[in-house]
DRENPA-3360 file (N, C-alpha, C; in nm, 2 decimals, always signed):
BEGIN
1 = XXXXXXXX = -0.35/-2.09/-2.59/-0.38/-2.23/-2.57/-0.25/-2.30/-2.61 ~ -0.23/-2.41/-2.55/-0.10/-2.49/-2.56/-0.14/-2.63/-2.60 ~ -0.09/-2.68/-2.71/-0.11/-2.82/-2.75/+0.03/-2.88/-2.78 ~ +0.07/-2.97/-2.70/+0.20/-3.03/-2.73/+0.18/-3.18/-2.71 ~ +0.24/-3.26/-2.80/+0.23/-3.40/-2.79/+0.27/-3.46/-2.65 ~ +0.38/-3.41/-2.60/+0.44/-3.47/-2.48/+0.35/-3.43/-2.36 ~ +0.28/-3.32/-2.36/+0.20/-3.27/-2.25/+0.08/-3.35/-2.23 ~ +0.02/-3.40/-2.34/-0.11/-3.47/-2.34/-0.08/-3.61/-2.39;
9 = XXXXXXXX = -0.07/-3.71/-2.30/-0.05/-3.85/-2.35/-0.18/-3.91/-2.39 ~ -0.24/-3.85/-2.49/-0.37/-3.90/-2.54/-0.37/-3.93/-2.68 ~ -0.47/-4.01/-2.73/-0.48/-4.02/-2.87/-0.51/-3.89/-2.94 ~ -0.47/-3.87/-3.06/-0.49/-3.74/-3.13/-0.64/-3.69/-3.12 ~ -0.74/-3.77/-3.15/-0.88/-3.73/-3.15/-0.91/-3.68/-3.01 ~ -0.87/-3.75/-2.91/-0.90/-3.71/-2.77/-0.82/-3.58/-2.74 ~ -0.70/-3.57/-2.79/-0.62/-3.45/-2.77/-0.70/-3.33/-2.83 ~ -0.75/-3.34/-2.95/-0.82/-3.23/-3.01/-0.95/-3.19/-2.93;
17 = XXXXXXXX = -1.02/-3.29/-2.88/-1.14/-3.27/-2.80/-1.11/-3.20/-2.67 ~ -1.00/-3.24/-2.61/-0.96/-3.18/-2.48/-0.92/-3.04/-2.50 ~ -0.84/-3.00/-2.60/-0.80/-2.87/-2.63/-0.92/-2.78/-2.66 ~ -1.01/-2.83/-2.74/-1.13/-2.76/-2.78/-1.21/-2.73/-2.66 ~ -1.23/-2.83/-2.58/-1.31/-2.82/-2.45/-1.25/-2.71/-2.36 ~ -1.11/-2.72/-2.34/-1.05/-2.62/-2.26/-1.06/-2.48/-2.31 ~ -1.05/-2.46/-2.44/-1.07/-2.33/-2.50/-1.21/-2.28/-2.48 ~ -1.31/-2.37/-2.50/-1.45/-2.34/-2.48/-1.48/-2.29/-2.34;
25 = XXXXXXXX = -1.43/-2.36/-2.24/-1.45/-2.32/-2.11/-1.38/-2.19/-2.07 ~ -1.27/-2.17/-2.13/-1.19/-2.05/-2.10/-1.27/-1.92/-2.14 ~ -1.33/-1.93/-2.26/-1.39/-1.81/-2.31/-1.55/-1.83/-2.32 ~ -1.60/-1.92/-2.25/-1.75/-1.94/-2.24/-1.81/-1.97/-2.38 ~ -1.74/-2.05/-2.46/-1.80/-2.09/-2.58/-1.88/-2.21/-2.56 ~ -1.85/-2.29/-2.46/-1.92/-2.41/-2.43/-1.95/-2.42/-2.28 ~ -2.06/-2.48/-2.24/-2.09/-2.49/-2.10/-2.01/-2.60/-2.04 ~ -1.99/-2.59/-1.91/-1.94/-2.70/-1.83/-2.04/-2.81/-1.82;
33 = XXXXXXXX = -2.00/-2.93/-1.77/-2.10/-3.04/-1.77/-2.21/-3.01/-1.68 ~ -2.20/-2.92/-1.58/-2.31/-2.89/-1.49/-2.40/-2.78/-1.55 ~ -2.38/-2.74/-1.67/-2.46/-2.64/-1.74/-2.42/-2.50/-1.72 ~ -2.33/-2.47/-1.63/-2.28/-2.34/-1.60/-2.17/-2.30/-1.70 ~ -2.16/-2.18/-1.74/-2.05/-2.14/-1.82/-1.93/-2.11/-1.73 ~ -1.81/-2.13/-1.79/-1.69/-2.11/-1.70/-1.59/-2.02/-1.77 ~ -1.64/-1.90/-1.80/-1.55/-1.80/-1.86/-1.47/-1.72/-1.75 ~ -1.37/-1.66/-1.80/-1.29/-1.57/-1.71/-1.30/-1.43/-1.76;
41 = XXXXXXXX = -1.34/-1.34/-1.67/-1.36/-1.20/-1.71/-1.23/-1.14/-1.76 ~ -1.11/-1.19/-1.72/-0.98/-1.14/-1.76/-0.93/-1.19/-1.89 ~ -1.01/-1.28/-1.96/-0.96/-1.34/-2.08/-1.04/-1.28/-2.20 ~ -0.98/-1.21/-2.29/-1.04/-1.16/-2.41/-1.02/-1.26/-2.52 ~ -1.13/-1.32/-2.57/-1.11/-1.43/-2.67/-1.05/-1.38/-2.80 ~ -1.05/-1.25/-2.82/-0.98/-1.19/-2.94/-0.83/-1.18/-2.92 ~ -0.78/-1.20/-2.81/-0.64/-1.19/-2.78/-0.57/-1.32/-2.75 ~ -0.63/-1.43/-2.78/-0.57/-1.56/-2.75/-0.48/-1.60/-2.87;
49 = XXXXXXXX = -0.36/-1.65/-2.84/-0.27/-1.70/-2.94/-0.26/-1.85/-2.92 ~ -0.27/-1.92/-3.03/-0.25/-2.07/-3.02/-0.10/-2.10/-3.05 ~ -0.05/-2.19/-2.97/+0.09/-2.24/-2.99/+0.09/-2.39/-2.98 ~ +0.14/-2.45/-3.09/+0.15/-2.60/-3.09/+0.28/-2.65/-3.14 ~ +0.33/-2.75/-3.08/+0.46/-2.82/-3.12/+0.43/-2.96/-3.17 ~ +0.48/-2.99/-3.29/+0.48/-3.12/-3.35/+0.33/-3.17/-3.36 ~ +0.29/-3.27/-3.29/+0.15/-3.31/-3.30/+0.06/-3.20/-3.25 ~ +0.10/-3.13/-3.15/+0.02/-3.02/-3.10/+0.00/-2.91/-3.20;
57 = XXXXXXXX = +0.10/-2.90/-3.30/+0.08/-2.80/-3.40/-0.03/-2.84/-3.49 ~ -0.05/-2.97/-3.52/-0.16/-3.01/-3.60/-0.30/-2.98/-3.53 ~ -0.30/-3.00/-3.40/-0.42/-2.97/-3.32/-0.45/-2.82/-3.33 ~ -0.34/-2.74/-3.32/-0.36/-2.59/-3.32/-0.41/-2.54/-3.46 ~ -0.36/-2.60/-3.56/-0.40/-2.57/-3.70/-0.55/-2.60/-3.71 ~ -0.59/-2.72/-3.67/-0.73/-2.76/-3.68/-0.82/-2.66/-3.60 ~ -0.78/-2.63/-3.48/-0.85/-2.54/-3.40/-0.86/-2.40/-3.46 ~ -0.75/-2.35/-3.51/-0.74/-2.22/-3.57/-0.83/-2.21/-3.69;
65 = XXXXXXXX = -0.85/-2.31/-3.77/-0.93/-2.31/-3.89/-1.08/-2.30/-3.85 ~ -1.11/-2.35/-3.73/-1.25/-2.34/-3.68/-1.28/-2.22/-3.59 ~ -1.18/-2.18/-3.51/-1.20/-2.07/-3.41/-1.07/-1.99/-3.42 ~ -1.08/-1.89/-3.50/-0.96/-1.81/-3.53/-0.90/-1.74/-3.41 ~ -0.77/-1.76/-3.38/-0.70/-1.69/-3.27/-0.65/-1.55/-3.32 ~ -0.59/-1.48/-3.23/-0.52/-1.36/-3.27/-0.40/-1.39/-3.36 ~ -0.33/-1.50/-3.32/-0.22/-1.55/-3.40/-0.20/-1.70/-3.38 ~ -0.13/-1.77/-3.47/-0.10/-1.91/-3.47/+0.05/-1.93/-3.47;
73 = XXXXXXXX = +0.10/-2.00/-3.38/+0.25/-2.03/-3.37/+0.27/-2.18/-3.37 ~ +0.35/-2.22/-3.47/+0.37/-2.36/-3.49/+0.52/-2.39/-3.48 ~ +0.56/-2.49/-3.39/+0.69/-2.53/-3.38/+0.71/-2.67/-3.43 ~ +0.79/-2.69/-3.53/+0.81/-2.82/-3.59/+0.68/-2.89/-3.64 ~ +0.60/-2.82/-3.72/+0.47/-2.88/-3.77/+0.50/-2.97/-3.89 ~ +0.42/-3.07/-3.90/+0.42/-3.16/-4.02/+0.30/-3.13/-4.10 ~ +0.31/-3.18/-4.23/+0.20/-3.15/-4.32/+0.08/-3.24/-4.30 ~ +0.10/-3.37/-4.26/-0.01/-3.46/-4.23/+0.06/-3.58/-4.16;
81 = XXXXXXXX = -0.03/-3.66/-4.09/+0.03/-3.78/-4.02/+0.07/-3.88/-4.13 ~ +0.00/-3.89/-4.24/+0.04/-3.98/-4.34/+0.18/-3.94/-4.40 ~ +0.20/-3.81/-4.42/+0.33/-3.77/-4.48/+0.44/-3.80/-4.38 ~ +0.42/-3.77/-4.25/+0.53/-3.80/-4.15/+0.55/-3.95/-4.14 ~ +0.44/-4.02/-4.15/+0.45/-4.17/-4.14/+0.53/-4.23/-4.26 ~ +0.50/-4.17/-4.38/+0.58/-4.22/-4.49/+0.73/-4.18/-4.49 ~ +0.75/-4.07/-4.42/+0.89/-4.03/-4.41/+0.97/-4.12/-4.32 ~ +0.91/-4.16/-4.21/+0.98/-4.25/-4.11/+0.97/-4.40/-4.15;
89 = XXXXXXXX = +0.87/-4.44/-4.22/+0.85/-4.58/-4.25/+0.82/-4.59/-4.40 ~ +0.92/-4.56/-4.49/+0.90/-4.56/-4.63/+0.86/-4.70/-4.69 ~ +0.89/-4.80/-4.62/+0.87/-4.94/-4.66/+0.73/-4.99/-4.63 ~ +0.65/-4.91/-4.55/+0.52/-4.95/-4.52/+0.42/-4.87/-4.61 ~ +0.31/-4.94/-4.64/+0.20/-4.87/-4.72/+0.11/-4.78/-4.63 ~ +0.17/-4.66/-4.60/+0.09/-4.57/-4.51/+0.00/-4.49/-4.60 ~ -0.13/-4.50/-4.58/-0.23/-4.43/-4.66/-0.32/-4.36/-4.56 ~ -0.37/-4.24/-4.59/-0.46/-4.17/-4.50/-0.58/-4.26/-4.46;
97 = XXXXXXXX = -0.63/-4.34/-4.54/-0.75/-4.42/-4.51/-0.72/-4.52/-4.40 ~ -0.60/-4.55/-4.38/-0.56/-4.65/-4.27/-0.54/-4.58/-4.14 ~ -0.55/-4.45/-4.13/-0.52/-4.38/-4.01/-0.65/-4.33/-3.95 ~ -0.67/-4.35/-3.82/-0.79/-4.30/-3.75/-0.79/-4.15/-3.74 ~ -0.67/-4.09/-3.72/-0.65/-3.95/-3.71/-0.55/-3.91/-3.82 ~ -0.60/-3.83/-3.91/-0.51/-3.79/-4.02/-0.44/-3.66/-4.00 ~ -0.49/-3.57/-3.93/-0.44/-3.44/-3.91/-0.38/-3.38/-4.04 ~ -0.46/-3.35/-4.14/-0.41/-3.30/-4.26/-0.39/-3.15/-4.25;
105 = XXXXXXXX = -0.29/-3.11/-4.18/-0.27/-2.96/-4.16/-0.25/-2.89/-4.29 ~ -0.19/-2.96/-4.39/-0.16/-2.90/-4.52/-0.30/-2.86/-4.59 ~ -0.40/-2.94/-4.56/-0.53/-2.91/-4.62/-0.61/-2.80/-4.54 ~ -0.57/-2.79/-4.41/-0.65/-2.70/-4.32/-0.59/-2.56/-4.31 ~ -0.46/-2.55/-4.33/-0.39/-2.42/-4.31/-0.44/-2.30/-4.39 ~ -0.49/-2.33/-4.51/-0.55/-2.23/-4.59/-0.67/-2.16/-4.54 ~ -0.74/-2.23/-4.44/-0.86/-2.17/-4.38/-0.83/-2.09/-4.26 ~ -0.70/-2.08/-4.22/-0.66/-2.00/-4.11/-0.65/-1.86/-4.15;
113 = XXXXXXXX = -0.73/-1.77/-4.08/-0.73/-1.63/-4.11/-0.65/-1.55/-4.02 ~ -0.56/-1.61/-3.94/-0.47/-1.54/-3.85/-0.33/-1.54/-3.89 ~ -0.25/-1.44/-3.85/-0.11/-1.44/-3.88/-0.05/-1.58/-3.82 ~ +0.05/-1.63/-3.90/+0.11/-1.76/-3.87/+0.26/-1.74/-3.86 ~ +0.32/-1.80/-3.75/+0.46/-1.81/-3.74/+0.49/-1.96/-3.74 ~ +0.59/-2.00/-3.82/+0.63/-2.14/-3.82/+0.78/-2.14/-3.79 ~ +0.82/-2.22/-3.69/+0.96/-2.23/-3.64/+1.00/-2.38/-3.67 ~ +1.11/-2.40/-3.73/+1.16/-2.53/-3.76/+1.31/-2.54/-3.73;
121 = XXXXXXXX = +1.35/-2.66/-3.69/+1.50/-2.68/-3.67/+1.56/-2.74/-3.80 ~ +1.67/-2.69/-3.84/+1.73/-2.74/-3.97/+1.78/-2.89/-3.95 ~ +1.80/-2.93/-3.83/+1.85/-3.06/-3.80/+1.74/-3.15/-3.74 ~ +1.62/-3.12/-3.75/+1.51/-3.19/-3.69/+1.50/-3.33/-3.75 ~ +1.52/-3.43/-3.67/+1.51/-3.57/-3.72/+1.37/-3.64/-3.70 ~ +1.28/-3.56/-3.64/+1.14/-3.62/-3.62/+1.05/-3.56/-3.73 ~ +1.05/-3.43/-3.74/+0.97/-3.36/-3.85/+1.07/-3.29/-3.94 ~ +1.09/-3.34/-4.06/+1.19/-3.28/-4.15/+1.15/-3.13/-4.17;
129 = XXXXXXXX = +1.25/-3.04/-4.18/+1.22/-2.90/-4.20/+1.14/-2.87/-4.33 ~ +1.16/-2.96/-4.43/+1.09/-2.93/-4.55/+0.94/-2.95/-4.53 ~ +0.90/-3.03/-4.44/+0.75/-3.04/-4.41/+0.70/-2.92/-4.35 ~ +0.78/-2.86/-4.25/+0.74/-2.74/-4.19/+0.74/-2.63/-4.29 ~ +0.83/-2.62/-4.38/+0.84/-2.52/-4.49/+0.72/-2.53/-4.58 ~ +0.68/-2.66/-4.62/+0.56/-2.68/-4.71/+0.44/-2.63/-4.64 ~ +0.42/-2.65/-4.51/+0.30/-2.60/-4.44/+0.31/-2.45/-4.44 ~ +0.42/-2.39/-4.41/+0.43/-2.24/-4.41/+0.39/-2.19/-4.55;
137 = XXXXXXXX = +0.44/-2.25/-4.66/+0.41/-2.20/-4.79/+0.27/-2.21/-4.82 ~ +0.20/-2.31/-4.77/+0.05/-2.32/-4.79/-0.03/-2.22/-4.71 ~ +0.03/-2.16/-4.61/-0.05/-2.07/-4.52/-0.07/-1.94/-4.59 ~ -0.18/-1.88/-4.56/-0.21/-1.74/-4.62/-0.12/-1.64/-4.55 ~ -0.11/-1.53/-4.61/-0.04/-1.41/-4.55/-0.13/-1.35/-4.44 ~ -0.08/-1.29/-4.34/+0.06/-1.27/-4.31/+0.12/-1.39/-4.24 ~ +0.25/-1.41/-4.26/+0.31/-1.53/-4.21/+0.46/-1.51/-4.20 ~ +0.53/-1.59/-4.12/+0.67/-1.58/-4.11/+0.73/-1.72/-4.09;
145 = XXXXXXXX = +0.84/-1.75/-4.15/+0.91/-1.87/-4.13/+1.05/-1.85/-4.07 ~ +1.08/-1.92/-3.96/+1.21/-1.91/-3.89/+1.27/-2.05/-3.89 ~ +1.39/-2.06/-3.95/+1.47/-2.19/-3.95/+1.58/-2.17/-3.85 ~ +1.59/-2.25/-3.75/+1.70/-2.24/-3.65/+1.81/-2.34/-3.70 ~ +1.92/-2.28/-3.74/+2.02/-2.35/-3.82/+2.07/-2.49/-3.75 ~ +2.09/-2.49/-3.62/+2.14/-2.61/-3.55/+2.03/-2.67/-3.47 ~ +1.90/-2.63/-3.49/+1.79/-2.67/-3.41/+1.75/-2.82/-3.45 ~ +1.71/-2.89/-3.34/+1.65/-3.02/-3.36/+1.51/-3.02/-3.31;
153 = XXXXXXXX = +1.45/-3.14/-3.30/+1.31/-3.14/-3.27/+1.28/-3.10/-3.12 ~ +1.36/-3.16/-3.04/+1.35/-3.13/-2.89/+1.48/-3.07/-2.85 ~ +1.49/-2.94/-2.87/+1.61/-2.86/-2.85/+1.65/-2.86/-2.70 ~ +1.77/-2.91/-2.67/+1.82/-2.91/-2.54/+1.90/-2.79/-2.51 ~ +1.95/-2.73/-2.62/+2.04/-2.61/-2.61/+1.96/-2.49/-2.57 ~ +2.01/-2.42/-2.46/+1.95/-2.30/-2.42/+1.95/-2.19/-2.53 ~ +2.05/-2.19/-2.61/+2.06/-2.09/-2.72/+1.94/-2.11/-2.82 ~ +1.91/-2.24/-2.85/+1.80/-2.27/-2.95/+1.67/-2.24/-2.88;
161 = XXXXXXXX = +1.65/-2.27/-2.76/+1.53/-2.24/-2.69/+1.51/-2.09/-2.68 ~ +1.61/-2.02/-2.65/+1.60/-1.87/-2.64/+1.57/-1.81/-2.78 ~ +1.63/-1.86/-2.88/+1.60/-1.81/-3.02/+1.45/-1.83/-3.05 ~ +1.39/-1.94/-3.01/+1.25/-1.97/-3.03/+1.17/-1.87/-2.95 ~ +1.20/-1.86/-2.82/+1.13/-1.77/-2.74/+1.13/-1.63/-2.79 ~ +1.25/-1.58/-2.83/+1.26/-1.45/-2.89/+1.18/-1.43/-3.01 ~ +1.17/-1.52/-3.10/+1.09/-1.52/-3.22/+0.95/-1.51/-3.19 ~ +0.90/-1.59/-3.09/+0.76/-1.60/-3.05/+0.72/-1.46/-2.99;
169 = XXXXXXXX = +0.81/-1.41/-2.90/+0.78/-1.28/-2.84/+0.77/-1.17/-2.94 ~ +0.86/-1.17/-3.03/+0.86/-1.06/-3.14/+0.74/-1.07/-3.22 ~ +0.70/-1.19/-3.26/+0.58/-1.22/-3.35/+0.45/-1.17/-3.28 ~ +0.44/-1.21/-3.15/+0.32/-1.17/-3.07/+0.32/-1.02/-3.06 ~ +0.43/-0.95/-3.02/+0.43/-0.81/-3.01/+0.39/-0.74/-3.14 ~ +0.44/-0.79/-3.25/+0.40/-0.73/-3.39/+0.26/-0.76/-3.43 ~ +0.20/-0.86/-3.37/+0.07/-0.91/-3.41/-0.04/-0.83/-3.34 ~ -0.01/-0.79/-3.21/-0.11/-0.72/-3.13/-0.15/-0.59/-3.19;
% end
């Protein structure tokens, strides 16, 4: 499953509902609107890996806490929307009760029973790497943290993209 902020121009609650619905139809966990199930015989629900970037990582954590995947891969995850809001707007009184969608990944990651890979860019200006590291530290074992030294939030460098791809491929191979 793929959850990425830029791919789904939706509010976070809608984003989570869309991803959950897509997963449900893929593995026949939920019926289609016409009452028919929409599973694929070539999809083994025990071999699905969730991958989420930034806001999509928060969606992937929430989903993994409810429906465990084979593995969970998070690129530039934040600890919560309130924490990332306070980082970018320290002069505003950002409190979780003021947010419609809180995405408290730091509170949910402990319920994930799957291996976790966290990838962060050391130069990320959107999600500070210390937030990604805190989320990693809160995750249960087995887990791995990869810091890309010159990586930013939206890496344009082919070398940075390739490093992320290589780390993901190695993690999935080792998890199977």
